[in-house]
C-alpha positions in Angstrom: 10.6 83.7 114.7 7.4 85.1 117.1 7.8 81.6 119.0 10.9 81.8 120.3 10.7 83.4 123.9 13.7 85.3 124.0 12.3 87.7 120.5 9.9 89.6 121.6 9.5 92.0 118.7 10.2 92.0 115.0 10.5 94.2 112.6 9.1 94.7 109.3 12.9 94.5 107.5 14.0 91.5 109.4 10.4 89.5 107.8 11.3 91.0 104.1 15.3 90.3 104.7 14.3 86.8 105.7 11.6 86.4 103.0 14.3 87.3 100.4 17.4 84.9 101.9 14.2 82.2 102.1 13.8 83.0 98.2 17.3 83.2 96.7 17.9 80.2 98.9 15.1 78.0 97.1 16.2 79.6 94.1 19.7 77.8 94.2 18.7 74.5 95.5 16.5 75.1 92.3 18.5 76.1 89.9 21.2 72.8 91.5 19.0 70.0 90.7 18.5 71.3 87.5 21.5 70.6 86.3 22.0 67.2 88.1 18.4 66.0 86.4 18.7 63.6 83.7 19.3 64.2 80.5 15.8 65.7 78.6 14.2 65.9 80.9 11.8 69.4 81.9 11.0 68.9 85.3 12.2 68.9 88.7 11.6 65.4 90.7 12.8 64.9 94.6 14.8 62.4 93.4 17.2 66.3 91.8 16.4 67.9 95.2 17.1 65.2 97.0 20.5 64.6 95.1 21.7 67.9 95.1 21.0 67.7 99.4 23.3 64.3 99.5 25.8 65.7 97.0 26.1 69.1 98.8 28.0 69.9 101.6 26.5 73.6 102.5 23.0 71.7 102.3 23.7 68.5 104.6 21.3 70.2 107.7 18.4 68.9 104.5 19.1 65.4 104.7 16.2 64.6 107.6 14.4 66.5 104.8 15.2 65.5 101.7 16.6 62.1 101.9 16.9 59.8 98.5 13.7 57.8 98.5 14.3 54.0 98.8 11.5 51.0 98.2 9.6 49.8 101.3 11.2 46.1 100.7 15.0 47.8 101.1 14.0 49.6 104.1 12.4 46.0 105.6 16.3 44.9 104.7 18.4 47.9 106.3 16.3 48.0 109.6 16.5 43.7 109.6 20.5 44.1 109.3 21.1 47.0 111.5 18.8 44.9 114.3 20.5 41.8 113.7 24.7 44.2 114.0 23.1 45.3 117.5 22.2 41.7 118.9 25.8 40.6 117.7 27.2 43.2 119.0 24.9 42.6 122.5 25.8 39.1 122.4 29.3 39.7 122.0 30.0 42.1 125.0 
């Protein structure tokens, strides 16, 4: 917050409120992930968190931060398919 040129000073109360809001947000994310996890699991995983982000519209802004994990070879295939589609579109023009 202090890095913004429009903000000259921040009151102590604001810092406390932002910290509490962050705490509540993380607790909500963890609770939703806990309810989504596999039966018998005792700990939250990255996969649980990314599934909540993917399935919850209000957490859409986190999709770039917590994307679903993919295997390297799948990423390479997706990348090649995207490049081939771009080449095909360019050749049609």
